[in-house]
Structure formats: C-alpha cells, structure tokens
C-alpha positions as CSV (number, residue, x, y, z in Angstrom):
1,M,0.0,0.1,0.1
2,R,2.4,2.9,0.5
3,R,4.6,2.2,-2.5
4,S,0.9,2.6,-4.5
5,S,-0.4,5.8,-5.8
6,D,-3.5,4.3,-6.1
7,Y,-5.9,2.0,-4.1
8,V,-5.0,-1.5,-3.7
9,S,-8.0,-3.9,-3.2
10,G,-8.1,-6.0,0.3
11,V,-7.9,-9.2,-1.6
12,E,-4.1,-8.1,-3.1
13,L,-3.1,-7.0,0.4
14,G,-4.6,-9.9,2.2
15,A,-2.7,-12.4,-0.3
16,Y,0.0,-10.4,-0.3
17,L,0.2,-10.7,3.5
18,G,-0.8,-13.9,3.9
19,I,-3.8,-13.3,6.3
20,S,-7.4,-13.1,6.3
21,R,-9.6,-10.2,5.1
22,A,-10.8,-9.8,9.0
23,A,-7.5,-10.0,10.0
24,L,-6.3,-7.3,7.2
25,H,-9.4,-5.2,8.7
26,K,-8.3,-5.2,12.2
27,H,-4.5,-4.4,11.3
28,I,-5.9,-1.5,9.0
29,S,-8.0,-0.1,12.3
30,H,-5.0,-0.7,14.3
31,L,-2.6,1.3,12.1
32,K,-5.5,3.9,12.1
33,K,-5.5,4.6,15.9
34,L,-1.2,4.8,15.7
35,G,-1.9,7.6,13.1
36,Y,-1.8,6.7,9.8
37,K,-4.7,8.2,7.7
38,I,-5.9,5.7,5.5
39,E,-8.8,6.1,3.4
40,A,-11.2,3.4,2.1
41,V,-13.5,3.0,-0.6
42,P,-15.8,0.0,-1.6
43,N,-15.0,-1.8,-4.6
44,R,-11.5,0.0,-4.6
45,G,-9.7,-0.7,-1.6
46,Y,-7.3,1.2,0.5
47,L,-5.0,4.2,-0.5
48,L,-2.2,5.7,2.2
49,K,-2.8,9.4,2.7
50,K,-0.6,10.1,5.3
51,A,1.9,8.2,7.4
52,P,2.4,10.0,11.4
53,D,6.0,11.4,12.2
54,V,6.6,8.7,14.3
55,L,9.4,6.3,14.0
56,F,8.1,2.6,14.3
57,D,10.2,0.0,13.8
58,F,7.8,-1.4,10.9
59,E,7.6,2.1,9.4
60,I,11.6,2.2,9.1
61,K,11.3,-1.2,7.5
62,S,8.7,-0.2,5.2
63,L,11.3,2.4,3.6
64,L,14.7,1.0,3.9
65,N,16.7,-0.1,1.0
66,A,20.0,-1.1,3.1
67,K,20.5,-4.8,3.0
68,I,22.8,-5.3,6.2
69,L,22.4,-2.2,8.0
70,G,18.3,-2.3,9.9
71,S,18.6,-5.8,10.1
72,E,17.3,-5.6,13.3
73,V,15.0,-2.6,14.0
74,F,14.2,-1.9,17.8
75,Y,11.4,1.4,18.8
76,F,11.2,2.6,21.9
77,P,8.7,5.8,22.8
78,E,11.1,6.3,25.4
79,I,14.0,5.0,26.7
80,S,17.2,5.9,29.6
81,S,19.8,5.5,26.4
82,T,19.9,3.8,22.9
83,Q,23.7,3.8,23.3
84,D,23.0,1.8,26.5
85,F,20.5,-0.9,24.9
86,C,22.7,-1.5,21.7
87,R,25.6,-2.3,23.9
88,K,23.4,-4.9,25.7
89,L,22.8,-6.4,22.2
90,G,26.6,-6.8,20.9
91,E,27.1,-8.5,24.4
92,E,24.4,-10.8,23.6
93,G,25.9,-11.5,20.0
94,H,23.2,-9.4,17.4
95,P,24.7,-9.3,14.3
96,E,25.6,-6.4,12.7
97,G,23.7,-3.4,11.7
98,A,21.2,-3.4,14.3
99,V,19.5,-0.2,14.8
100,A,17.6,1.2,18.2
101,V,15.7,4.4,17.8
102,A,13.9,6.6,20.1
103,E,11.4,9.0,20.3
104,V,12.7,10.3,23.7
105,Q,16.1,9.6,25.7
106,T,15.9,10.2,29.5
107,K,19.8,10.0,29.9
108,G,21.1,10.4,26.5
109,R,24.7,11.6,26.5
110,G,27.6,13.0,24.3
111,R,31.4,12.9,24.3
112,F,33.0,13.2,27.7
113,G,29.9,12.0,29.7
114,R,27.9,15.1,28.7
115,K,24.2,15.0,28.6
116,W,22.8,15.0,25.4
117,F,19.1,17.0,25.1
118,S,16.7,14.2,23.4
119,P,13.3,15.3,23.1
120,E,10.5,14.5,21.0
121,G,10.7,15.4,17.6
122,G,14.6,14.7,17.1
123,L,16.1,12.1,15.5
124,W,18.2,9.6,18.4
125,F,19.5,6.3,17.3
126,T,22.4,3.7,18.0
127,L,24.0,1.6,15.3
128,L,25.5,-1.6,16.4
129,L,28.9,-2.7,14.0
130,R,31.1,-5.7,14.1
131,P,34.1,-4.2,12.0
132,E,36.3,-7.3,11.6
133,G,39.4,-6.8,10.2
134,I,40.0,-2.9,10.8
135,S,42.7,-1.9,13.1
136,F,42.1,0.9,16.2
137,E,44.0,3.3,14.0
138,R,41.3,2.6,11.6
139,L,38.6,3.7,14.1
140,G,39.2,7.3,13.8
141,F,37.7,7.7,10.0
142,L,34.5,5.5,11.4
143,P,32.6,8.4,12.3
144,L,33.6,11.2,10.0
145,I,32.3,8.8,7.0
146,A,28.9,8.2,9.5
147,A,29.0,12.3,9.6
148,L,29.1,12.6,6.0
149,A,26.5,10.3,5.4
150,V,24.8,12.6,7.3
151,V,24.7,15.5,5.6
152,K,24.3,14.1,2.7
153,A,21.0,12.3,3.9
154,V,19.9,16.3,5.5
155,E,20.6,17.8,2.1
156,K,18.7,15.6,0.2
157,E,15.6,16.5,2.7
158,A,16.4,19.8,3.5
159,K,18.3,21.0,0.2
160,M,20.5,23.7,2.3
161,A,24.4,23.4,2.4
162,T,25.8,21.5,6.0
163,G,28.7,20.8,7.3
164,I,31.4,18.6,9.7
165,K,32.8,20.2,12.3
166,W,35.6,17.7,13.7
167,P,35.3,15.2,15.0
168,N,32.1,14.8,15.5
169,D,30.1,18.3,15.0
170,L,27.3,18.4,12.6
171,M,26.7,21.9,11.2
172,V,24.3,24.5,9.7
173,G,26.1,27.4,9.2
174,K,27.8,28.4,13.0
175,Q,24.8,26.2,15.1
176,K,25.3,22.5,15.8
177,F,22.5,20.6,15.0
178,G,23.8,17.1,15.3
179,G,26.5,14.7,16.9
180,I,28.2,11.7,17.0
181,L,29.3,9.6,19.8
182,T,31.6,6.3,19.1
183,E,32.2,3.5,21.8
184,V,34.1,0.4,21.5
185,Q,33.8,-3.0,23.4
186,S,37.2,-4.2,22.9
187,E,39.8,-6.8,24.1
188,L,43.5,-6.2,23.4
189,E,43.9,-5.6,20.2
190,R,40.2,-7.5,19.3
191,I,37.1,-5.3,18.6
192,H,33.9,-7.0,19.3
193,F,31.7,-4.0,18.3
194,V,31.4,-0.5,17.7
195,L,28.6,2.0,18.7
196,L,27.9,4.2,16.7
197,G,25.0,6.9,18.9
198,I,24.1,9.7,16.6
199,G,21.8,12.4,17.9
200,L,20.1,14.7,15.6
201,N,17.9,18.2,15.9
202,I,15.1,17.7,13.6
203,N,11.6,18.6,14.4
204,N,12.4,19.7,17.9
205,K,13.2,22.7,20.1
206,P,17.2,23.1,20.1
207,P,18.3,23.3,23.9
208,S,19.7,27.1,24.3
209,E,22.3,25.6,27.4
210,T,24.9,24.4,25.3
211,I,29.0,25.3,24.7
212,Y,28.3,26.0,21.2
213,P,25.2,27.7,19.2
214,A,22.5,25.0,18.6
215,T,20.0,24.7,16.0
216,S,17.4,22.3,14.3
217,L,16.2,21.6,10.5
218,R,13.4,23.0,11.6
219,E,14.3,26.1,13.4
220,A,16.9,26.8,10.3
221,T,14.6,25.9,7.9
222,G,11.3,26.5,8.9
223,K,9.8,23.3,7.7
224,K,8.9,20.0,9.4
225,F,10.8,16.4,8.5
226,K,9.8,13.2,8.0
227,R,12.8,11.9,10.5
228,A,12.2,8.2,9.4
229,E,13.1,8.9,6.1
230,I,16.1,10.7,7.1
231,L,17.2,8.0,8.8
232,V,16.4,5.7,6.2
233,N,18.7,7.8,3.9
234,F,21.2,7.7,6.1
235,L,21.6,3.9,6.5
236,S,21.6,3.6,3.0
237,L,24.4,5.7,2.2
238,F,25.8,4.9,5.5
239,E,26.4,1.3,4.7
240,S,27.8,2.3,1.1
241,F,30.5,4.1,2.9
242,Y,30.8,1.6,5.5
243,L,31.5,-1.5,3.1
244,S,34.0,0.7,0.9
245,Y,35.6,1.7,4.2
246,K,36.2,-2.0,5.6
247,K,37.7,-2.8,2.4
248,G,40.3,0.2,2.7
249,R,38.5,2.1,-0.2
250,V,39.0,5.5,1.4
251,D,40.6,8.0,-1.0
252,L,37.1,9.1,-2.2
253,L,35.2,9.2,0.9
254,L,38.4,11.1,2.3
255,K,37.9,14.2,-0.4
256,E,34.2,14.1,0.4
257,V,34.6,14.3,4.0
258,E,37.1,17.2,3.2
259,Q,34.7,19.4,0.7
260,K,32.5,19.1,3.9
261,L,35.1,20.0,6.4
262,M,34.3,23.4,8.4
263,F,37.1,25.8,9.1
264,K,39.3,24.4,6.1
265,G,42.3,26.5,5.7
266,K,41.1,28.9,8.4
267,E,42.6,29.6,11.6
268,V,41.0,28.2,15.6
269,A,41.2,28.1,18.6
270,L,42.0,24.6,19.9
271,R,42.0,22.5,22.8
272,S,43.9,19.4,22.7
273,Y,45.4,17.7,25.6
274,Q,44.2,20.1,27.9
275,E,46.0,23.2,26.0
276,L,44.5,25.8,23.8
277,N,46.0,26.9,20.6
278,R,45.4,28.9,17.6
279,V,46.0,26.7,14.7
280,Q,45.3,26.9,11.1
281,I,43.1,23.7,9.9
282,V,44.4,22.3,7.0
283,G,42.4,18.6,6.3
284,I,42.4,15.3,7.9
285,D,43.9,12.0,6.7
286,S,42.6,8.7,6.5
287,F,42.4,7.8,10.1
288,G,40.5,10.5,11.0
289,R,43.6,12.3,12.3
290,L,43.1,16.7,11.9
291,I,46.0,18.1,10.2
292,V,46.8,21.4,11.2
293,K,49.3,24.1,11.0
294,R,51.1,25.1,14.1
295,K,53.5,28.2,14.0
296,G,54.5,27.0,10.7
297,K,54.8,23.0,11.7
298,I,52.2,20.2,10.7
299,L,51.1,18.4,12.9
300,K,48.3,15.3,13.5
301,L,46.2,15.6,15.6
302,V,43.7,12.2,17.2
303,S,41.2,14.1,19.7
304,G,40.8,17.6,20.5
305,E,38.2,20.4,20.3
306,I,37.2,23.4,18.7
307,E,36.5,26.2,20.5
308,P,33.5,28.5,20.4
309,E,36.2,31.2,20.2
310,G,37.0,29.7,16.9
311,F,34.4,30.5,15.2
C-alpha cells in the first residue's frame, strides 16, 4: 500500500500479507489508531494518505533499502539511552546492523559524558557495528564517514548546505544540529563491536544551554521533516560508505569528507591535551586525524575540540 499511488484492494493486500480479510481489517484499524490516515473505498480498496511522524520499527523497515544496516530495528517511545541498549545487544551477540531508535532519551549522552538533550521531535539512534579486520588506528575515520552520510541525507531532504566540524559535530552554518558518539567494546587488540550513536535536532526545539550554538533543521528552514526518511537515507548512504571503508577504499570518501569539513584553511582556537592553541586547519587524513599547522609546523591530532571562540 505504501509503494502504490493508487488504491490497493483488500484481496491483494491480504494475499501479499498472507492473512484473511478480517485480519487485514483489524490491522488497518490498528494503523489508524496509531495515526495513519488510510482511506477505504468500496470496490477500490485502501489508500495510504498520510503517515505519522513516528519512528515505528515497521515504518522504518517499510522504507529501508539498506541490506545490512537495519537488519534489526528496535523502537522505543522512551528509553534511558539507545547507546546502552545497543551495548547489551552487542554483548548478547546480535548481528551487525542492528539499530535502536527512540522518540525520547532520558539519559542521552555525548562526548566526555556530557548530557545530550533528547526530546520528542529529534532523531536519536544507535547502530551496532562489527568491523572485522579494522585496526584501532583506522577506527578514527569511522565517525567521519558516518557524519558524511548524515549531512548528505539531511541535504537531500532539507535542500541546504551542512558541514562537519571535526571530530564529531554536524553543522548548519556556525550552529550545531547534531553529533556522533563512538564507543568501542574490545579486548586487547580485538574489537568486539562498535556503537555508533547519532543525535540530530530535526523537528524539536534545540537546547539553549549548550557549549556551542545549537539549532534544529526545523528552526533553520521553517519546515517540518519526516524523520524516518532521513534515517533510512542515512542507513543506505552509510552502508555504502562503510563497506568501502572496510575494504580500505577510503580515498574518495576522504575527499568528500574534506569537502564538508568546516573551517578548512582557517585559523581556529583548538583545545587538545588540555592546551588551547590557535591553529590553521589543513585537512583530514585517512585515519580521521585532524591535520593542522601551528607555528609553521604540520601536526596530526587524534583528539581535540574546536572552541566556540574559534568560530
């Protein structure tokens, strides 16, 4: 029914789903209660007029084109943290590509344990990855290709330019609309799994008390967005990038990341290893390190944070 622009008969739907017409009517009634606007016309069938902006697991799967990512989808109206839930999935042996998505997080977090404001209307999810054959050193590039997939997915829907602020922030102009949190479960030199947590301000009001100026896509454009479509577009893009990354094919990805890199060629205030210095951003390398120039010397940084004063 979703993929058709015309009415679909109850007979066709029942045959496709393998259920009786009575069971179909029951399911249609349930979908209407969930907020789906479905028109039923005698002798013509059913037509989906509008879907609610809710991230139901079946809603995401109905739109999904990715083959690996989204292998399992877990939906929560409210949860403490999708990151913590996916950690349990990883420990229990769930397959790569499992996704947990929530309408609200009560204990969402960002880098350095900072609280991540996760109200209704945003897009809060975690992806479970098992990047076999990837070294710890190469993991630094993973959140950047995830960021690339996010900005491309957002630009497709919002029709506006976005950017990546190293190492994990997603920007509209000089305002942050999202971030990425990468956590690794490992033992010695073996990576068991990686948790890729992504939080995006979509239709929600952005937080006011933040270190960096914040916005949402709705605030930036005045439009309301379908979050499920942004999510599935991200999963499709990221799956392609991720498979290339696992095979070591990162040259083209690196070029695309650098095209979206904020402040490239500019001087900023950057805090690294508890020191605050003014540096010129040169670019990114294939390990995700930030290449900067300081006092005439080229340095490659594995961690750091661009201060708001650097904007």
